[in-house]
N, CA and C atoms as an extended XYZ file, in Angstrom:
351
Properties=species:S:1:pos:R:3:atomname:S:1:resname:S:1:resid:I:1 pbc="F F F"
N       188.105      129.347      166.492 N   MET     1
C       186.955      130.228      166.492 CA  MET     1
C       186.293      130.218      167.853 C   MET     1
N       185.599      131.249      168.132 N   SER     2
C       184.962      131.382      169.422 CA  SER     2
C       183.554      130.793      169.383 C   SER     2
N       183.210      130.074      170.437 N   THR     3
C       181.853      129.564      170.587 CA  THR     3
C       181.265      130.246      171.809 C   THR     3
N       179.953      130.185      171.988 N   PRO     4
C       179.350      130.831      173.155 CA  PRO     4
C       179.937      130.340      174.480 C   PRO     4
N       180.437      129.102      174.543 N   GLU     5
C       180.988      128.555      175.776 CA  GLU     5
C       182.445      128.973      175.996 C   GLU     5
N       183.068      129.604      175.009 N   THR     6
C       184.482      129.952      175.081 CA  THR     6
C       184.640      131.446      175.330 C   THR     6
N       185.474      131.785      176.292 N   SER     7
C       185.740      133.182      176.595 CA  SER     7
C       186.543      133.816      175.464 C   SER     7
N       186.329      135.084      175.246 N   ARG     8
C       187.108      135.818      174.243 CA  ARG     8
C       188.462      136.220      174.805 C   ARG     8
N       188.658      136.039      176.088 N   PHE     9
C       189.893      136.476      176.727 CA  PHE     9
C       190.875      135.316      176.848 C   PHE     9
N       192.134      135.607      176.578 N   VAL    10
C       193.207      134.614      176.642 CA  VAL    10
C       194.317      135.175      177.520 C   VAL    10
N       194.743      134.390      178.484 N   ARG    11
C       195.896      134.789      179.300 CA  ARG    11
C       197.143      134.225      178.617 C   ARG    11
N       198.055      135.103      178.272 N   LEU    12
C       199.291      134.730      177.602 CA  LEU    12
C       200.431      134.839      178.609 C   LEU    12
N       201.037      133.715      178.932 N   HIS    13
C       202.169      133.713      179.861 CA  HIS    13
C       203.457      133.773      179.048 C   HIS    13
N       204.290      134.731      179.348 N   VAL    14
C       205.580      134.871      178.680 CA  VAL    14
C       206.635      135.029      179.757 C   VAL    14
N       207.666      134.230      179.682 N   GLU    15
C       208.771      134.374      180.621 CA  GLU    15
C       210.041      134.570      179.813 C   GLU    15
N       210.727      135.644      180.085 N   LEU    16
C       211.967      135.960      179.395 CA  LEU    16
C       213.108      135.994      180.391 C   LEU    16
N       214.241      135.501      179.995 N   VAL    17
C       215.465      135.674      180.763 CA  VAL    17
C       216.416      136.410      179.838 C   VAL    17
N       216.838      137.585      180.246 N   VAL    18
C       217.750      138.382      179.430 CA  VAL    18
C       219.061      138.573      180.183 C   VAL    18
N       220.122      138.732      179.429 N   GLU    19
C       221.423      139.010      180.007 CA  GLU    19
C       221.736      140.479      179.782 C   GLU    19
N       221.979      141.197      180.841 N   VAL    20
C       222.318      142.617      180.743 CA  VAL    20
C       223.836      142.706      180.662 C   VAL    20
N       224.320      143.097      179.490 N   ASP    21
C       225.766      143.186      179.325 CA  ASP    21
C       226.274      144.624      179.327 C   ASP    21
N       225.357      145.593      179.409 N   ASP    22
C       225.753      146.993      179.503 CA  ASP    22
C       224.767      147.720      180.411 C   ASP    22
N       225.028      147.664      181.705 N   GLU    23
C       224.124      148.267      182.684 CA  GLU    23
C       223.980      149.769      182.478 C   GLU    23
N       225.062      150.429      182.107 N   ASN    24
C       225.007      151.876      181.896 CA  ASN    24
C       224.080      152.239      180.738 C   ASN    24
N       224.154      151.504      179.639 N   ALA    25
C       223.278      151.773      178.493 CA  ALA    25
C       221.815      151.549      178.863 C   ALA    25
N       221.557      150.493      179.618 N   LEU    26
C       220.189      150.196      180.051 CA  LEU    26
C       219.651      151.311      180.953 C   LEU    26
N       220.457      151.706      181.922 N   THR    27
C       220.044      152.772      182.836 CA  THR    27
C       219.830      154.084      182.088 C   THR    27
N       220.741      154.409      181.184 N   LYS    28
C       220.623      155.641      180.396 CA  LYS    28
C       219.344      155.640      179.561 C   LYS    28
N       219.014      154.496      178.961 N   ALA    29
C       217.791      154.396      178.158 CA  ALA    29
C       216.547      154.583      179.026 C   ALA    29
N       216.545      153.988      180.221 N   ALA    30
C       215.395      154.140      181.119 CA  ALA    30
C       215.246      155.585      181.574 C   ALA    30
N       216.356      156.217      181.921 N   LEU    31
C       216.293      157.619      182.335 CA  LEU    31
C       215.852      158.516      181.180 C   LEU    31
N       216.297      158.189      179.961 N   GLY    32
C       215.870      158.946      178.785 CA  GLY    32
C       214.380      158.823      178.531 C   GLY    32
N       213.838      157.621      178.694 N   ARG    33
C       212.398      157.412      178.526 CA  ARG    33
C       211.626      158.189      179.576 C   ARG    33
N       212.133      158.200      180.805 N   MET    34
C       211.466      158.961      181.876 CA  MET    34
C       211.472      160.452      181.578 C   MET    34
N       212.578      160.946      181.064 N   ALA    35
C       212.684      162.376      180.759 CA  ALA    35
C       211.649      162.788      179.716 C   ALA    35
N       211.300      161.876      178.804 N   GLU    36
C       210.319      162.159      177.757 CA  GLU    36
C       208.878      162.003      178.233 C   GLU    36
N       208.681      161.362      179.392 N   ASP    37
C       207.341      161.066      179.898 CA  ASP    37
C       206.839      162.230      180.749 C   ASP    37
N       205.995      163.055      180.169 N   SER    38
C       205.491      164.245      180.869 CA  SER    38
C       204.395      163.915      181.881 C   SER    38
N       203.924      162.681      181.912 N   GLU    39
C       202.829      162.319      182.817 CA  GLU    39
C       203.295      161.854      184.188 C   GLU    39
N       204.612      161.746      184.402 N   ILE    40
C       205.110      161.336      185.713 CA  ILE    40
C       205.178      162.561      186.618 C   ILE    40
N       204.449      162.547      187.741 N   PRO    41
C       204.528      163.676      188.676 CA  PRO    41
C       205.946      163.822      189.228 C   PRO    41
N       206.320      165.035      189.587 N   GLY    42
C       207.670      165.335      190.034 CA  GLY    42
C       208.169      164.482      191.177 C   GLY    42
N       207.331      164.266      192.202 N   ASP    43
C       207.769      163.460      193.341 CA  ASP    43
C       207.967      161.994      192.956 C   ASP    43
N       207.126      161.479      192.077 N   GLU    44
C       207.284      160.107      191.588 CA  GLU    44
C       208.499      160.001      190.670 C   GLU    44
N       208.764      161.029      189.883 N   ARG    45
C       209.894      161.022      188.952 CA  ARG    45
C       211.212      160.845      189.699 C   ARG    45
N       211.391      161.598      190.781 N   ALA    46
C       212.636      161.512      191.552 CA  ALA    46
C       212.824      160.097      192.104 C   ALA    46
N       211.766      159.516      192.623 N   HIS    47
C       211.844      158.149      193.155 CA  HIS    47
C       212.139      157.147      192.032 C   HIS    47
N       211.444      157.274      190.909 N   ALA    48
C       211.645      156.354      189.786 CA  ALA    48
C       213.059      156.457      189.231 C   ALA    48
N       213.568      157.672      189.109 N   GLU    49
C       214.931      157.853      188.615 CA  GLU    49
C       215.940      157.202      189.548 C   GLU    49
N       215.750      157.355      190.831 N   SER    50
C       216.640      156.732      191.806 CA  SER    50
C       216.571      155.211      191.707 C   SER    50
N       215.359      154.695      191.569 N   THR    51
C       215.167      153.248      191.497 CA  THR    51
C       215.855      152.651      190.280 C   THR    51
N       215.633      153.219      189.080 N   VAL    52
C       216.244      152.638      187.882 CA  VAL    52
C       217.749      152.857      187.843 C   VAL    52
N       218.227      153.892      188.521 N   THR    53
C       219.665      154.134      188.566 CA  THR    53
C       220.374      153.077      189.409 C   THR    53
N       219.706      152.600      190.448 N   HIS    54
C       220.338      151.656      191.369 CA  HIS    54
C       219.931      150.201      191.145 C   HIS    54
N       219.009      149.940      190.216 N   ASN    55
C       218.529      148.573      190.017 CA  ASN    55
C       218.266      148.325      188.535 C   ASN    55
N       219.127      147.546      187.905 N   THR    56
C       218.980      147.296      186.458 CA  THR    56
C       217.707      146.522      186.136 C   THR    56
N       217.243      145.677      187.054 N   ALA    57
C       215.995      144.957      186.805 CA  ALA    57
C       214.833      145.940      186.713 C   ALA    57
N       214.837      146.962      187.553 N   GLU    58
C       213.794      147.985      187.489 CA  GLU    58
C       213.928      148.831      186.230 C   GLU    58
N       215.152      149.112      185.812 N   ALA    59
C       215.364      149.865      184.571 CA  ALA    59
C       214.793      149.094      183.385 C   ALA    59
N       215.033      147.795      183.358 N   LEU    60
C       214.502      146.969      182.276 CA  LEU    60
C       212.980      146.943      182.307 C   LEU    60
N       212.406      146.791      183.501 N   ALA    61
C       210.946      146.760      183.626 CA  ALA    61
C       210.331      148.081      183.169 C   ALA    61
N       211.029      149.177      183.388 N   TYR    62
C       210.515      150.469      182.949 CA  TYR    62
C       210.492      150.572      181.424 C   TYR    62
N       211.435      149.922      180.758 N   LEU    63
C       211.535      150.003      179.296 CA  LEU    63
C       210.659      148.990      178.563 C   LEU    63
N       210.293      147.913      179.223 N   VAL    64
C       209.491      146.866      178.589 CA  VAL    64
C       208.019      147.239      178.698 C   VAL    64
N       207.329      147.190      177.569 N   ASP    65
C       205.911      147.530      177.536 CA  ASP    65
C       205.134      146.356      176.947 C   ASP    65
N       204.313      145.662      177.753 N   PRO    66
C       203.560      144.518      177.237 CA  PRO    66
C       202.685      144.868      176.040 C   PRO    66
N       202.236      146.102      175.949 N   PHE    67
C       201.431      146.518      174.802 CA  PHE    67
C       202.188      146.287      173.496 C   PHE    67
N       203.498      146.509      173.518 N   ASP    68
C       204.315      146.325      172.316 CA  ASP    68
C       204.287      144.884      171.814 C   ASP    68
N       204.060      143.924      172.709 N   LEU    69
C       204.034      142.522      172.306 CA  LEU    69
C       202.832      142.190      171.422 C   LEU    69
N       201.725      142.898      171.613 N   VAL    70
C       200.502      142.558      170.886 CA  VAL    70
C       199.973      143.696      170.022 C   VAL    70
N       200.664      144.825      170.011 N   ALA    71
C       200.163      146.002      169.292 CA  ALA    71
C       199.895      145.730      167.819 C   ALA    71
N       200.712      144.903      167.180 N   ASP    72
C       200.565      144.638      165.746 CA  ASP    72
C       199.890      143.304      165.441 C   ASP    72
N       199.339      142.649      166.448 N   VAL    73
C       198.658      141.376      166.234 CA  VAL    73
C       197.223      141.668      165.820 C   VAL    73
N       196.820      141.233      164.625 N   PRO    74
C       195.462      141.535      164.152 CA  PRO    74
C       194.393      140.848      165.005 C   PRO    74
N       193.324      141.576      165.257 N   GLY    75
C       192.184      141.028      165.974 CA  GLY    75
C       192.364      140.931      167.478 C   GLY    75
N       193.411      141.568      168.014 N   VAL    76
C       193.702      141.472      169.442 CA  VAL    76
C       193.790      142.865      170.039 C   VAL    76
N       193.166      143.036      171.190 N   GLU    77
C       193.281      144.283      171.936 CA  GLU    77
C       193.712      143.936      173.355 C   GLU    77
N       194.753      144.585      173.850 N   LEU    78
C       195.233      144.322      175.194 CA  LEU    78
C       194.190      144.773      176.207 C   LEU    78
N       193.728      143.857      177.057 N   ALA    79
C       192.713      144.169      178.055 CA  ALA    79
C       193.338      144.511      179.404 C   ALA    79
N       194.431      143.865      179.737 N   GLN    80
C       195.080      144.087      181.022 CA  GLN    80
C       196.486      143.533      180.931 C   GLN    80
N       197.414      144.151      181.626 N   ALA    81
C       198.785      143.646      181.634 CA  ALA    81
C       199.442      143.967      182.962 C   ALA    81
N       200.321      143.097      183.363 N   SER    82
C       201.184      143.361      184.506 CA  SER    82
C       202.501      142.666      184.227 C   SER    82
N       203.550      143.219      184.769 N   TRP    83
C       204.848      142.612      184.570 CA  TRP    83
C       205.772      143.046      185.686 C   TRP    83
N       206.811      142.273      185.867 N   SER    84
C       207.794      142.587      186.890 CA  SER    84
C       209.138      142.051      186.420 C   SER    84
N       210.168      142.444      187.123 N   SER    85
C       211.493      141.938      186.802 CA  SER    85
C       212.247      141.701      188.097 C   SER    85
N       213.215      140.822      188.042 N   GLU    86
C       214.016      140.508      189.213 CA  GLU    86
C       215.347      139.938      188.758 C   GLU    86
N       216.358      140.139      189.576 N   HIS    87
C       217.642      139.514      189.323 CA  HIS    87
C       217.528      138.043      189.704 C   HIS    87
N       218.102      137.160      188.885 N   ILE    88
C       218.021      135.726      189.151 CA  ILE    88
C       219.391      135.087      188.958 C   ILE    88
N       219.564      133.913      189.534 N   ASP    89
C       220.714      133.069      189.230 CA  ASP    89
C       220.278      132.188      188.073 C   ASP    89
N       220.999      132.242      186.967 N   TYR    90
C       220.589      131.521      185.767 CA  TYR    90
C       221.684      130.572      185.333 C   TYR    90
N       221.335      129.328      185.137 N   ASP    91
C       222.241      128.321      184.617 CA  ASP    91
C       221.529      127.638      183.453 C   ASP    91
N       221.906      127.987      182.203 N   PRO    92
C       221.198      127.420      181.053 CA  PRO    92
C       221.323      125.903      180.950 C   PRO    92
N       222.292      125.313      181.639 N   ASP    93
C       222.465      123.862      181.590 CA  ASP    93
C       221.661      123.127      182.663 C   ASP    93
N       221.051      123.871      183.560 N   SER    94
C       220.284      123.260      184.636 CA  SER    94
C       218.934      122.769      184.125 C   SER    94
N       218.504      121.574      184.548 N   PRO    95
C       217.174      121.086      184.135 CA  PRO    95
C       216.043      121.951      184.674 C   PRO    95
N       216.322      122.761      185.700 N   ASP    96
C       215.297      123.669      186.231 CA  ASP    96
C       214.899      124.723      185.218 C   ASP    96
N       215.729      124.957      184.206 N   TRP    97
C       215.462      125.992      183.211 CA  TRP    97
C       215.021      125.408      181.880 C   TRP    97
N       214.513      124.181      181.876 N   ASP    98
C       214.051      123.538      180.648 CA  ASP    98
C       212.720      124.149      180.239 C   ASP    98
N       212.745      124.992      179.183 N   LEU    99
C       211.531      125.679      178.744 CA  LEU    99
C       210.542      124.756      178.044 C   LEU    99
N       210.987      123.569      177.633 N   ASP   100
C       210.092      122.636      176.958 CA  ASP   100
C       209.357      121.723      177.937 C   ASP   100
N       209.668      121.845      179.212 N   GLU   101
C       209.061      121.005      180.231 CA  GLU   101
C       207.575      121.306      180.351 C   GLU   101
N       206.763      120.273      180.526 N   ASP   102
C       205.321      120.444      180.721 CA  ASP   102
C       205.092      121.116      182.066 C   ASP   102
N       204.419      122.262      182.043 N   ASP   103
C       204.195      123.011      183.277 CA  ASP   103
C       202.822      122.757      183.875 C   ASP   103
N       202.126      121.753      183.368 N   GLY   104
C       200.823      121.432      183.916 CA  GLY   104
C       199.718      122.308      183.376 C   GLY   104
N       199.969      123.036      182.291 N   ALA   105
C       198.942      123.899      181.709 CA  ALA   105
C       197.816      123.045      181.163 C   ALA   105
N       196.649      123.641      181.040 N   SER   106
C       195.489      122.904      180.560 CA  SER   106
C       195.652      122.519      179.103 C   SER   106
N       194.837      121.564      178.666 N   ASP   107
C       194.895      121.105      177.279 CA  ASP   107
C       194.472      122.189      176.300 C   ASP   107
N       193.789      123.230      176.786 N   ASP   108
C       193.364      124.316      175.914 CA  ASP   108
C       194.510      125.252      175.563 C   ASP   108
N       195.608      125.146      176.273 N   ALA   109
C       196.728      126.064      176.049 CA  ALA   109
C       197.443      125.714      174.750 C   ALA   109
N       197.875      126.729      174.053 N   SER   110
C       198.664      126.541      172.845 CA  SER   110
C       200.098      126.318      173.251 C   SER   110
N       200.818      125.542      172.442 N   ASP   111
C       202.238      125.341      172.705 CA  ASP   111
C       202.956      126.657      172.537 C   ASP   111
N       203.829      126.970      173.468 N   GLY   112
C       204.616      128.183      173.398 CA  GLY   112
C       205.852      127.975      172.556 C   GLY   112
N       206.540      129.027      172.312 N   HIS   113
C       207.796      128.978      171.575 CA  HIS   113
C       208.885      129.506      172.482 C   HIS   113
N       209.970      128.771      172.584 N   ALA   114
C       211.102      129.210      173.394 CA  ALA   114
C       212.158      129.769      172.475 C   ALA   114
N       212.655      130.919      172.818 N   VAL   115
C       213.737      131.550      172.064 CA  VAL   115
C       214.903      131.716      173.016 C   VAL   115
N       216.017      131.126      172.682 N   THR   116
C       217.206      131.273      173.504 CA  THR   116
C       218.323      131.827      172.662 C   THR   116
N       219.226      132.503      173.304 N   GLY   117
C       220.309      133.114      172.556 CA  GLY   117
C       221.641      132.842      173.154 C   GLY   117
């Protein structure tokens, strides 16, 4: 519950690592979403289409919407969101990728859940 000393705002950190096994399907989906988006100005559309066509990380970022993560959570309204994507070298056996490792977060933080596939 909230007390006068506690902010109503919570920063939720989520880190996902996904494997793209069909770059063409991802690119096609991003281009399809852009085609349906009437709010993209023409000059920006051409640049965005070029970007997602040549960079799968950008195509994925175009399709991911942080609002979708909290849209159905009762009592929560998204106040601000930002996200990015990048190509990475990933080794699931490396200790550098241990999602259960303590990251130095404050004691007020809730334990996260790691989902791996």
